[in-house]
C-alpha positions as CSV (number, residue, x, y, z in Angstrom):
1,M,0.0,0.0,0.0
2,T,1.1,3.6,-0.7
3,T,2.5,5.8,2.1
4,R,0.8,9.1,2.2
5,D,-0.5,11.7,4.7
6,A,-4.2,12.1,5.0
7,G,-4.1,15.8,4.7
8,H,-2.6,15.8,1.2
9,G,-5.4,14.2,-0.8
10,N,-7.2,16.0,-3.6
11,A,-10.2,18.2,-3.0
12,S,-12.8,15.8,-4.5
13,R,-11.6,13.0,-2.4
14,L,-11.8,15.1,0.8
15,R,-15.4,16.1,-0.1
16,R,-16.3,12.5,-0.6
17,R,-14.9,11.7,2.9
18,A,-17.0,14.5,4.4
19,L,-20.1,13.0,2.9
20,I,-19.2,9.6,4.3
21,A,-18.7,11.1,7.7
22,A,-21.9,13.1,7.7
23,G,-24.4,11.1,5.8
24,A,-23.4,7.5,5.2
25,T,-26.0,4.8,5.7
26,L,-25.7,1.5,7.5
27,V,-27.1,-1.6,5.8
28,V,-28.7,-3.9,8.3
29,A,-31.0,-6.9,7.6
30,G,-34.6,-6.2,8.6
31,A,-33.9,-2.5,9.3
32,M,-34.2,0.7,7.3
33,A,-31.0,2.6,6.4
34,V,-30.4,5.2,9.0
35,P,-28.2,8.2,8.6
36,V,-25.2,8.2,11.0
37,T,-25.9,11.7,12.2
38,A,-29.3,10.5,13.4
39,L,-27.8,7.8,15.6
40,A,-25.5,9.9,17.8
41,T,-26.5,8.9,21.3
42,D,-24.8,7.9,24.6
43,D,-27.7,5.6,25.5
44,T,-26.0,2.3,24.8
45,D,-28.4,0.5,27.1
46,S,-31.3,0.7,24.8
47,P,-32.5,-2.8,24.0
48,S,-33.8,-1.7,20.6
49,T,-30.5,-0.7,19.1
50,T,-28.9,-2.8,16.4
51,L,-25.2,-3.6,16.2
52,A,-24.8,-1.2,13.3
53,Q,-26.4,1.6,15.3
54,D,-24.0,0.8,18.1
55,F,-21.1,1.2,15.8
56,A,-22.5,4.5,14.5
57,S,-23.1,5.8,18.0
58,A,-19.7,4.9,19.4
59,A,-18.0,6.3,16.3
60,H,-19.8,9.6,16.8
61,E,-19.1,9.7,20.6
62,Y,-15.3,9.2,20.3
63,Q,-14.9,10.8,16.9
64,V,-13.7,7.6,15.2
65,P,-14.7,7.1,11.5
66,R,-17.4,4.5,11.5
67,Q,-15.7,2.4,8.8
68,V,-12.5,2.3,10.8
69,L,-14.3,1.1,13.9
70,M,-16.3,-1.5,12.0
71,A,-13.3,-2.8,10.1
72,V,-11.3,-3.3,13.3
73,A,-14.2,-5.1,14.8
74,Y,-14.6,-7.3,11.7
75,Q,-10.9,-8.3,12.0
76,E,-11.2,-8.9,15.7
77,S,-14.5,-10.9,15.9
78,A,-16.3,-10.8,12.6
79,W,-18.8,-8.7,14.6
80,D,-19.8,-11.5,16.9
81,A,-20.5,-10.8,20.5
82,H,-20.1,-14.4,21.7
83,S,-22.9,-13.9,24.3
84,G,-20.5,-12.3,26.8
85,Q,-18.1,-15.3,26.8
86,H,-14.4,-14.8,26.2
87,S,-12.7,-16.2,23.1
88,T,-9.9,-18.7,23.2
89,D,-7.5,-15.9,23.5
90,G,-9.3,-14.1,26.3
91,G,-11.1,-11.5,24.2
92,Y,-14.7,-10.2,24.8
93,G,-17.3,-8.8,22.5
94,P,-17.2,-7.4,19.0
95,M,-14.1,-5.4,19.7
96,H,-12.3,-8.3,21.3
97,L,-11.3,-6.4,24.5
98,T,-8.9,-8.7,26.3
99,D,-8.9,-9.6,30.0
100,V,-6.7,-12.7,30.3
101,T,-6.5,-14.4,33.6
102,P,-3.8,-16.8,34.9
103,A,-6.4,-19.6,34.6
104,M,-6.8,-18.9,30.9
105,L,-3.1,-19.2,30.3
106,A,-3.0,-22.4,32.4
107,S,-5.7,-24.1,30.3
108,G,-5.0,-22.5,26.9
109,D,-2.3,-23.3,24.4
110,A,0.4,-21.8,26.7
111,G,-0.3,-24.9,28.8
112,A,1.1,-23.0,31.8
113,A,-0.7,-25.0,34.5
114,G,1.5,-25.3,37.6
115,R,4.0,-22.7,36.5
116,G,5.5,-20.5,39.2
117,N,5.6,-17.4,37.0
118,L,1.9,-17.7,35.8
119,A,0.9,-14.5,37.4
120,S,3.6,-12.5,35.7
121,M,2.8,-14.1,32.4
122,A,-0.8,-12.9,32.7
123,A,0.2,-9.4,33.7
124,D,1.2,-8.3,30.2
125,P,-0.8,-5.1,29.5
126,A,-1.5,-6.3,26.0
127,L,-3.7,-9.0,27.6
128,H,-5.9,-6.4,29.4
129,T,-7.3,-3.9,26.9
130,L,-10.7,-4.4,28.6
131,Q,-9.4,-2.8,31.8
132,A,-7.9,0.1,29.8
133,A,-11.2,0.6,28.1
134,A,-13.0,0.6,31.4
135,K,-10.8,3.5,32.6
136,L,-11.4,5.5,29.4
137,T,-15.2,5.0,29.4
138,G,-16.0,4.8,33.1
139,L,-17.9,1.6,32.3
140,S,-17.5,-1.5,34.5
141,A,-15.4,-4.3,33.3
142,E,-18.5,-6.6,33.6
143,K,-20.5,-4.4,31.3
144,L,-17.7,-4.3,28.8
145,R,-17.6,-8.1,28.8
146,T,-21.3,-8.7,28.5
147,D,-22.9,-5.7,26.7
148,P,-22.1,-5.5,23.0
149,S,-22.9,-1.8,22.9
150,A,-20.6,-1.0,25.8
151,N,-18.0,-3.2,24.3
152,I,-18.0,-1.2,21.0
153,R,-17.8,2.0,23.0
154,G,-14.8,0.6,24.8
155,G,-13.1,-0.3,21.6
156,A,-13.8,3.2,20.1
157,A,-12.4,4.8,23.2
158,L,-9.2,2.8,22.9
159,I,-8.7,3.5,19.2
160,A,-9.3,7.2,19.8
161,S,-6.8,7.2,22.7
162,Y,-4.2,5.6,20.5
163,Q,-4.9,8.1,17.7
164,K,-4.4,11.1,20.0
165,K,-1.2,9.7,21.4
166,A,0.3,8.9,18.0
167,I,-1.0,11.8,15.9
168,G,-2.2,14.4,18.5
169,S,-5.8,14.5,17.6
170,T,-8.7,12.6,16.0
171,S,-9.6,13.0,12.4
172,A,-12.6,12.6,10.1
173,E,-10.4,11.1,7.5
174,P,-10.2,7.3,7.7
175,D,-6.9,7.2,6.0
176,N,-5.4,9.1,8.8
177,W,-6.0,6.3,11.4
178,Y,-3.3,3.9,10.3
179,A,-1.1,4.4,13.5
180,A,-4.1,4.0,15.8
181,V,-5.2,0.8,14.0
182,A,-1.7,-0.6,14.1
183,R,-1.5,0.1,17.9
184,Y,-4.9,-1.7,18.4
185,S,-3.1,-4.9,17.4
186,Q,-1.1,-4.7,20.7
187,S,1.9,-5.9,18.8
188,T,5.2,-4.5,20.0
189,Q,6.8,-5.4,16.7
190,R,6.7,-3.2,13.6
191,Q,6.0,-6.0,11.2
192,G,3.1,-7.4,13.2
193,A,1.5,-4.1,13.8
194,A,1.7,-3.2,10.1
195,A,0.3,-6.6,9.0
196,Y,-2.7,-6.1,11.2
197,A,-3.3,-2.5,10.1
198,N,-3.0,-3.6,6.4
199,R,-5.7,-6.2,7.0
200,V,-8.0,-3.7,8.6
201,F,-7.6,-1.2,5.7
202,A,-8.0,-4.0,3.2
203,T,-11.4,-4.7,4.8
204,M,-12.4,-1.1,4.4
205,K,-11.3,-1.1,0.8
206,E,-13.0,-4.4,-0.1
207,G,-16.0,-4.2,2.2
208,A,-17.5,-7.0,4.3
209,A,-20.9,-8.5,5.0
210,R,-22.0,-11.3,7.2
211,T,-24.8,-12.5,9.4
212,T,-23.6,-12.6,13.0
213,E,-24.2,-15.5,15.4
214,D,-27.1,-13.5,16.8
215,G,-28.8,-13.5,13.4
216,E,-28.1,-9.8,12.5
217,R,-27.0,-9.0,9.0
218,V,-24.2,-6.3,9.0
219,T,-22.6,-4.8,6.0
220,L,-19.6,-2.5,5.6
221,Q,-19.7,-1.1,2.1
222,A,-16.5,-1.2,0.1
223,D,-14.4,2.0,-0.3
224,S,-12.1,1.6,-3.2
225,E,-10.4,4.9,-2.6
226,V,-8.9,4.1,0.8
227,R,-5.3,5.1,1.0
228,P,-3.9,4.5,4.5
229,A,-1.2,6.9,5.8
230,T,1.3,4.0,6.4
231,G,4.1,6.4,7.2
232,Q,2.4,7.0,10.5
233,L,3.7,3.6,11.7
234,A,7.0,5.3,12.5
235,D,5.1,7.4,15.1
236,L,4.6,4.3,17.2
237,H,8.4,3.7,17.6
238,L,8.0,0.0,17.4
239,K,11.0,-2.4,17.3
240,S,11.5,-4.6,14.3
241,A,11.0,-8.3,14.9
242,A,14.1,-9.9,16.2
243,D,14.3,-12.3,13.3
244,T,12.6,-11.7,10.0
245,N,14.6,-14.2,8.0
246,T,12.5,-17.3,7.3
247,E,13.8,-20.7,8.4
248,C,12.6,-22.8,5.5
249,P,14.1,-25.0,2.9
250,A,14.5,-23.5,-0.6
251,T,11.8,-25.8,-2.0
252,V,8.9,-24.0,-0.3
253,D,7.4,-20.6,-0.7
254,C,8.1,-19.0,2.7
255,T,7.4,-15.6,4.2
256,F,7.7,-14.2,7.7
257,V,4.9,-12.5,9.6
258,P,5.5,-12.2,13.4
259,A,3.0,-13.5,15.8
260,S,2.0,-11.5,18.8
261,P,4.9,-11.5,21.3
262,S,2.3,-12.4,24.0
263,N,1.7,-15.8,22.3
264,G,5.1,-17.1,23.0
265,Q,8.4,-16.4,24.7
266,V,11.8,-15.3,23.4
267,S,14.4,-17.9,24.0
268,D,17.7,-19.1,22.5
269,R,16.9,-22.8,21.9
270,P,18.9,-25.0,21.8
271,A,22.0,-22.9,22.6
272,D,20.5,-22.0,26.1
273,G,20.2,-25.7,27.0
274,I,16.5,-26.2,26.0
275,R,16.5,-29.2,23.6
276,I,14.2,-29.2,20.5
277,D,13.2,-32.8,20.0
278,T,9.6,-32.8,18.8
279,I,7.6,-31.4,15.8
280,V,3.9,-31.1,16.4
281,I,1.4,-31.2,13.5
282,H,-1.8,-29.2,13.9
283,D,-4.7,-28.0,11.8
284,T,-6.0,-24.5,12.0
285,E,-9.8,-25.1,12.1
286,S,-10.0,-21.9,10.1
287,S,-8.7,-20.4,6.9
288,Y,-5.1,-19.7,6.3
289,D,-5.5,-16.0,6.6
290,A,-7.7,-16.3,9.7
291,A,-5.1,-18.4,11.4
292,I,-2.4,-15.9,10.7
293,S,-4.6,-13.1,12.0
294,A,-5.5,-15.1,15.1
295,F,-1.8,-15.7,15.9
296,Q,-1.2,-12.0,15.7
297,T,-3.8,-11.4,18.4
298,A,-2.5,-11.0,21.9
299,G,-3.5,-13.5,24.5
300,G,-3.9,-16.6,22.4
301,S,-1.8,-19.2,20.6
302,A,0.8,-19.2,17.9
303,A,2.6,-21.8,15.9
304,H,6.1,-21.5,14.4
305,Y,4.6,-22.1,10.9
306,V,1.3,-22.0,9.0
307,M,0.9,-24.1,5.8
308,R,-1.7,-23.1,3.1
309,S,-3.9,-25.8,1.7
310,S,-4.1,-24.8,-1.9
311,D,-0.4,-24.6,-2.8
312,G,1.7,-25.5,0.3
313,A,2.8,-21.9,0.8
314,V,4.3,-21.2,4.3
315,T,4.1,-18.3,6.7
316,Q,6.6,-18.5,9.5
317,M,5.4,-16.6,12.6
318,V,7.8,-17.5,15.4
319,P,11.6,-18.0,15.1
320,T,12.4,-21.6,15.9
321,K,14.8,-20.5,18.7
322,D,11.7,-19.1,20.6
323,L,8.8,-20.9,22.3
324,A,5.4,-20.7,20.6
325,F,2.3,-21.4,22.6
326,H,0.8,-24.0,20.4
327,A,0.5,-27.4,22.1
328,G,-1.5,-26.7,25.3
329,N,1.4,-28.0,27.4
330,Y,4.3,-25.8,28.5
331,S,6.7,-28.7,28.7
332,T,5.9,-29.6,25.2
333,N,6.1,-26.0,24.0
334,M,9.6,-25.8,25.5
335,H,10.9,-28.7,23.4
336,S,8.9,-28.5,20.2
337,I,8.2,-26.7,16.9
338,G,4.6,-26.3,15.9
339,I,3.3,-26.5,12.3
340,E,-0.3,-25.5,11.6
341,H,-2.1,-26.7,8.5
342,E,-5.1,-24.9,6.9
343,G,-7.9,-27.3,7.3
344,Y,-10.8,-28.7,9.3
345,A,-10.5,-32.0,11.0
346,S,-14.2,-32.8,10.6
347,H,-14.0,-32.4,6.8
348,G,-12.2,-35.6,6.1
349,A,-9.1,-35.5,3.9
350,T,-10.5,-32.7,1.6
351,W,-8.3,-29.9,3.0
352,Y,-5.1,-31.8,3.3
353,T,-3.7,-31.5,-0.2
354,E,-0.7,-33.1,-1.8
355,A,1.0,-29.7,-2.1
356,Q,0.5,-29.2,1.6
357,Y,1.8,-32.7,2.5
358,E,4.9,-32.3,0.3
359,A,5.7,-28.8,1.5
360,T,5.4,-29.9,5.1
361,A,7.5,-32.9,4.5
362,D,10.3,-30.7,3.0
363,L,10.0,-28.3,6.0
364,V,10.0,-31.2,8.6
365,K,13.1,-32.8,7.0
366,Y,14.8,-29.4,7.0
367,L,14.0,-28.9,10.7
368,A,14.8,-32.5,11.7
369,D,18.2,-32.2,10.1
370,R,18.9,-28.8,11.7
371,Y,18.0,-29.9,15.2
372,D,18.8,-33.6,15.0
373,I,15.2,-34.7,15.5
374,P,14.6,-38.4,14.5
375,L,12.2,-38.8,11.7
376,D,9.7,-41.2,13.3
377,R,6.2,-41.0,14.8
378,Q,7.6,-40.7,18.3
379,H,9.2,-37.4,17.5
380,I,6.8,-36.2,14.7
381,I,3.5,-36.1,16.5
382,G,0.0,-34.7,16.2
383,H,-1.5,-32.1,18.6
384,D,-3.9,-35.0,19.5
385,N,-0.9,-36.9,20.8
386,V,0.3,-34.2,23.3
387,A,-0.1,-35.0,27.0
388,G,-2.5,-33.0,29.2
389,P,-0.4,-31.0,31.7
390,N,-2.6,-31.8,34.7
391,S,-5.6,-33.9,35.6
392,S,-8.2,-31.3,35.0
393,L,-7.0,-30.5,31.5
394,V,-6.6,-33.9,30.0
395,A,-10.2,-34.3,28.7
396,G,-10.2,-30.9,26.9
397,M,-6.9,-31.3,25.0
398,H,-7.1,-30.7,21.3
399,W,-7.8,-33.5,18.8
400,D,-6.3,-32.0,15.6
401,P,-5.2,-32.7,12.9
402,G,-7.9,-35.4,13.3
403,P,-8.4,-38.9,11.9
404,S,-8.1,-37.9,8.3
405,W,-4.5,-36.7,8.4
406,D,-2.8,-39.4,6.3
407,W,0.2,-40.3,8.6
408,N,1.3,-43.2,6.4
409,H,1.6,-41.0,3.3
410,F,3.2,-38.2,5.3
411,M,5.9,-40.4,6.9
412,N,6.5,-42.0,3.5
413,L,7.3,-38.5,2.2
414,L,9.8,-38.3,5.0
415,G,11.4,-41.5,3.9
416,V,10.0,-43.5,6.8
417,H,8.4,-46.9,5.9
418,T,6.6,-49.1,8.3
419,G,7.8,-52.4,6.9
420,R,6.0,-55.7,6.4
421,H,2.7,-56.2,8.1
422,G,2.3,-58.8,10.8
423,V,2.1,-59.2,14.5
424,G,4.5,-60.9,16.9
425,P,4.0,-62.8,20.1
426,V,2.8,-61.5,23.5
427,G,5.4,-59.1,24.8
428,S,6.6,-58.0,21.4
429,V,6.1,-54.5,20.1
430,V,3.9,-53.5,17.1
431,T,3.5,-50.3,15.1
432,I,-0.1,-49.5,14.3
433,A,-0.1,-49.5,10.5
434,P,-3.5,-49.6,8.8
435,G,-3.8,-48.3,5.3
436,F,-5.5,-45.0,4.8
437,E,-7.8,-45.1,1.8
438,A,-8.7,-48.7,2.5
439,N,-9.1,-48.2,6.2
440,R,-12.6,-46.8,6.2
441,Q,-13.9,-46.1,9.7
442,T,-17.3,-44.7,10.7
443,V,-17.3,-41.6,12.9
444,Q,-20.0,-39.4,14.2
445,I,-19.6,-35.6,13.4
446,C,-21.7,-33.1,15.3
447,P,-22.2,-29.4,14.8
448,S,-19.8,-28.5,17.6
449,D,-17.0,-30.5,15.8
450,D,-17.3,-28.3,12.6
451,P,-16.6,-24.6,12.9
452,T,-17.6,-24.0,9.3
453,G,-21.3,-24.5,10.1
454,A,-21.7,-27.1,7.3
455,T,-22.7,-29.8,9.8
456,T,-26.2,-29.0,11.1
457,A,-27.0,-32.3,12.9
458,C,-25.0,-35.2,14.3
459,T,-24.2,-37.4,11.3
460,E,-22.5,-40.8,11.0
461,T,-19.9,-40.7,8.2
462,T,-17.6,-43.4,6.9
463,Q,-14.3,-42.1,5.6
464,A,-10.6,-42.9,5.1
465,S,-8.9,-42.9,8.5
466,D,-5.6,-43.2,10.2
467,F,-6.7,-45.2,13.2
468,V,-8.1,-48.5,14.5
469,Y,-10.9,-48.6,17.1
470,L,-10.1,-50.2,20.4
471,R,-12.6,-52.4,22.2
472,T,-12.9,-54.0,25.7
473,A,-13.0,-57.6,24.3
474,P,-12.1,-59.3,21.0
475,S,-15.5,-58.8,19.3
476,D,-17.1,-56.2,17.1
477,S,-20.0,-56.1,19.5
478,A,-17.8,-55.3,22.5
479,P,-18.0,-51.7,23.8
480,L,-15.4,-49.3,22.7
481,F,-12.8,-48.6,25.3
482,G,-13.6,-45.4,27.3
483,D,-10.7,-43.3,28.3
484,Q,-10.7,-42.5,32.0
485,A,-10.5,-38.8,31.5
486,I,-13.3,-38.6,29.0
487,H,-15.6,-41.5,30.0
488,P,-14.8,-42.5,33.6
489,G,-16.4,-45.9,34.1
490,A,-18.2,-45.8,30.8
491,A,-17.7,-46.9,27.2
492,G,-16.1,-44.9,24.5
493,T,-17.9,-43.5,21.4
494,D,-17.4,-43.2,17.7
495,R,-17.5,-39.4,17.9
496,I,-14.8,-37.9,15.7
497,N,-13.3,-36.0,18.7
498,D,-13.2,-39.0,21.0
499,W,-9.5,-39.8,20.8
500,G,-9.7,-42.1,23.8
501,S,-10.8,-45.2,21.9
502,T,-8.3,-45.1,19.1
503,A,-4.8,-46.2,18.3
504,Q,-3.2,-44.1,15.5
505,S,-0.9,-44.9,12.6
506,G,2.7,-44.9,13.7
507,Q,2.1,-45.3,17.4
508,Q,3.8,-48.3,19.1
509,F,2.4,-50.6,21.8
510,V,3.3,-53.8,23.5
511,V,1.2,-56.9,22.5
512,A,-0.8,-58.0,25.6
513,D,-2.7,-60.9,24.1
514,R,-4.0,-62.5,20.8
515,D,-7.3,-64.1,20.0
516,G,-7.9,-65.2,16.4
517,D,-8.2,-62.1,14.2
518,W,-7.9,-59.8,17.3
519,T,-4.8,-58.3,18.9
520,A,-4.6,-56.8,22.4
521,I,-2.2,-54.1,23.5
522,W,-1.5,-52.4,26.8
523,Y,-3.2,-49.0,26.6
524,S,-4.1,-46.4,29.2
525,G,-3.6,-48.9,32.1
526,S,-5.9,-51.5,30.5
527,K,-5.8,-54.4,28.0
528,V,-7.7,-53.3,24.8
529,W,-8.4,-55.1,21.6
530,F,-8.5,-54.3,17.9
531,Y,-9.3,-56.2,14.8
532,N,-6.1,-57.3,13.1
533,P,-6.5,-60.4,10.8
534,H,-3.2,-61.7,9.7
535,G,-1.5,-58.6,11.2
536,C,-3.0,-56.4,8.4
537,N,-3.2,-53.3,10.7
538,T,0.2,-53.7,12.4
539,A,3.9,-54.2,11.7
540,P,6.4,-55.7,14.1
541,A,8.7,-53.1,15.7
542,H,12.3,-53.5,16.7
543,G,15.0,-51.4,18.3
544,V,12.6,-49.9,20.9
545,Q,12.7,-49.6,24.7
546,V,9.8,-51.1,26.7
547,I,9.0,-49.7,30.2
548,K,7.6,-51.6,33.1
549,A,6.9,-50.8,36.7
550,A,10.0,-51.4,38.8
551,G,8.1,-52.7,41.8
552,T,4.8,-54.1,42.8
553,S,3.0,-50.7,43.0
554,P,1.4,-48.8,40.1
555,V,3.7,-46.1,38.6
556,A,2.5,-42.5,38.7
557,V,2.0,-40.9,35.3
558,Y,2.6,-37.2,34.6
559,G,1.8,-34.7,31.9
560,S,4.8,-32.3,32.4
561,S,8.5,-32.5,33.4
562,Y,9.4,-29.8,35.9
563,P,12.3,-30.1,38.4
564,D,11.6,-30.6,42.1
565,A,11.0,-27.3,44.0
566,S,14.3,-27.8,45.9
567,E,16.2,-27.8,42.6
568,Y,15.3,-24.2,41.7
569,P,17.8,-21.5,42.6
570,S,16.8,-18.9,45.1
571,G,14.7,-16.1,43.7
572,L,12.9,-18.2,41.1
573,S,9.4,-19.4,41.7
574,P,9.2,-23.2,41.2
575,S,6.7,-24.7,38.9
576,T,4.7,-27.6,40.3
577,Q,3.3,-30.8,38.9
578,A,1.3,-33.7,40.2
579,P,0.5,-37.2,38.9
580,L,-2.4,-37.4,36.4
581,S,-5.0,-38.8,38.8
582,M,-6.8,-41.1,36.3
583,Y,-3.7,-42.8,34.9
584,T,-1.0,-45.2,36.2
585,V,1.2,-47.9,34.8
586,P,0.0,-51.0,36.7
587,P,2.5,-53.8,37.5
588,G,2.7,-56.4,34.8
589,Q,1.9,-54.0,32.0
590,A,4.4,-52.6,29.5
591,Y,4.7,-49.5,27.4
592,V,7.0,-48.2,24.7
593,A,9.4,-45.4,25.5
594,T,9.2,-42.9,22.7
595,R,12.8,-41.6,23.4
596,P,15.6,-41.9,26.0
597,P,15.0,-40.4,29.4
598,A,15.6,-36.7,29.7
599,L,16.3,-34.5,32.7
600,T,13.4,-32.3,33.9
601,D,13.7,-28.6,33.1
602,D,12.1,-25.2,33.3
603,F,12.5,-21.8,31.6
604,F,12.3,-18.2,32.9
605,P,12.0,-15.9,29.9
606,S,12.5,-12.7,32.0
607,S,16.0,-13.7,32.8
608,G,16.7,-16.3,30.1
609,K,17.4,-18.8,33.0
610,V,17.0,-22.5,32.3
611,V,16.7,-24.7,35.3
612,I,17.8,-28.4,34.8
613,G,16.7,-30.9,37.4
614,A,18.5,-34.1,38.4
615,K,15.7,-36.6,37.9
616,P,15.2,-38.0,34.3
617,M,11.8,-38.9,33.0
618,Y,10.8,-41.2,30.2
619,T,8.1,-40.1,27.7
620,L,6.0,-43.1,26.7
621,Q,3.2,-44.0,24.4
622,Y,0.6,-44.4,27.1
623,N,-2.7,-44.2,25.1
624,H,-3.6,-42.1,22.2
625,R,-1.4,-39.5,23.9
626,V,2.0,-39.6,25.4
627,A,2.7,-39.4,29.1
628,L,5.8,-39.2,31.4
629,V,7.1,-41.3,34.2
630,Y,10.2,-40.9,36.4
631,A,13.0,-43.2,35.3
632,S,13.6,-44.3,38.9
633,A,10.1,-45.8,39.0
634,V,10.4,-48.2,36.0
635,T,12.7,-50.7,34.4
636,A,13.6,-50.5,30.7
637,E,14.2,-53.4,28.3
638,D,15.4,-53.2,24.7
639,K,13.2,-55.0,22.2
């Protein structure tokens, strides 16, 4: 976009702006077009006002051009109020005013449960724009959370305050609000603020229209003559992102757009002693552009990379040396690189294109070579394989990229081949290895599983899949196994998000029993069965370590790997962890260690301090997800 000052446009263009400011109409389904000047009022409590009227009123009150206010809200929330509930990144209402609590960071993609510095993580001013809006408007925080009209007023007050600080005064000229819009992004990095402002001005230029979740049709008419004063960005005195060079192989189309600094932590991995040993595959559950926008929004998540579906293009958003909040488990975030894929897990394989698979394979091989990460399913995992950091969070962990990510094909692109199918004797190890296209499983998809809105009722669908169902006995009529965190004491289901009753391609388990066409494995503290005639769904695995309880008592299972409190230096607040209450490794059972034992560790970004504990822990394939056990509590045997 062209850099220019708003005050230097031609006369006809300024006259057009004046007309827009004084007499523009708002298009709302079911309501007559109303002049903006007729809507100027401070009575935001009126139950009869429409959302469009609320925008007009707030714009008039705080002297913000209506199209600027509406375009910002469109980028923040698509004009949805979310019934007073906060978004996944702690934002409320149409203006996405943030008020992030420590509990949100504990249970969100930061996965910060138990961390000693949780309060300081949540204190970032970028995570509390709602409180700033409360001071500017005199409205209560509760009203700003729950009342869309008040929320829009709060957002307008914020934008106006940013404009006055950057430029010195408000302006009737929309082009002259570039700095204020960039500041609304809460980004402390020049590139991130500019990318956000450019999206907002593109919305003004192109227009937007949608029906909100409350059934109201809202339209922002296109303005093809928008020319943002991009030179104003210098007035914010923002720093350039620390690393704008992409970290990608030459074979992929790669650009860098920084995520919000609040959605990760600056580090110096692995030079500072934090190992990088895992790559986590995600899907966005949104469009490519929406994911990039979301990761630039303070208070939420971010991945290191986002992969486009249509052509495999890549946007890097976090340098690999830094932590990104992507996995919902801080210990995993410390040691992993996250790769998001444009797609929807409930839509089968339709979004995961060959271009996307091949570009991701090239990227993964590049990263694996750079950080010495083994190319296997124990180190290249899905978000659905990540451990829950504590007992209360296990059930709600994400299930992407879903059962239609073709792990067999993807690992083949990495040069990893399962080998000949078959199954060994009890005590041996098998790799789960069904085909994909021929492995057609029936899953139930409900509206809440599909953010596109295409699923209007719960529907049974048979589709190519990367998993086998697990049952409580060697029979098709036996109940599905119910994971203790999801279905305590009850059977599992065929719901697409019910990860607890499935074993996934590439995962490895110890054979617990055999009965005709059925194979049993040790899984989640139980013996579970899957259909496996002639070993068609498995391949014998060799060169792995098998973990068993060292004594006669069950072994505690953990979701994180922090040092003991006594191992932290004075002045640092220890993180804490407790066993996952629903899980143990019972005596007599055996599980596959996914990697050699590693020492516990923790990270303090304010000082860059890395704390290394003295007690190693094994990561093991416990059920559909991995889990951790202390090495001192188990014995290991090579298979």
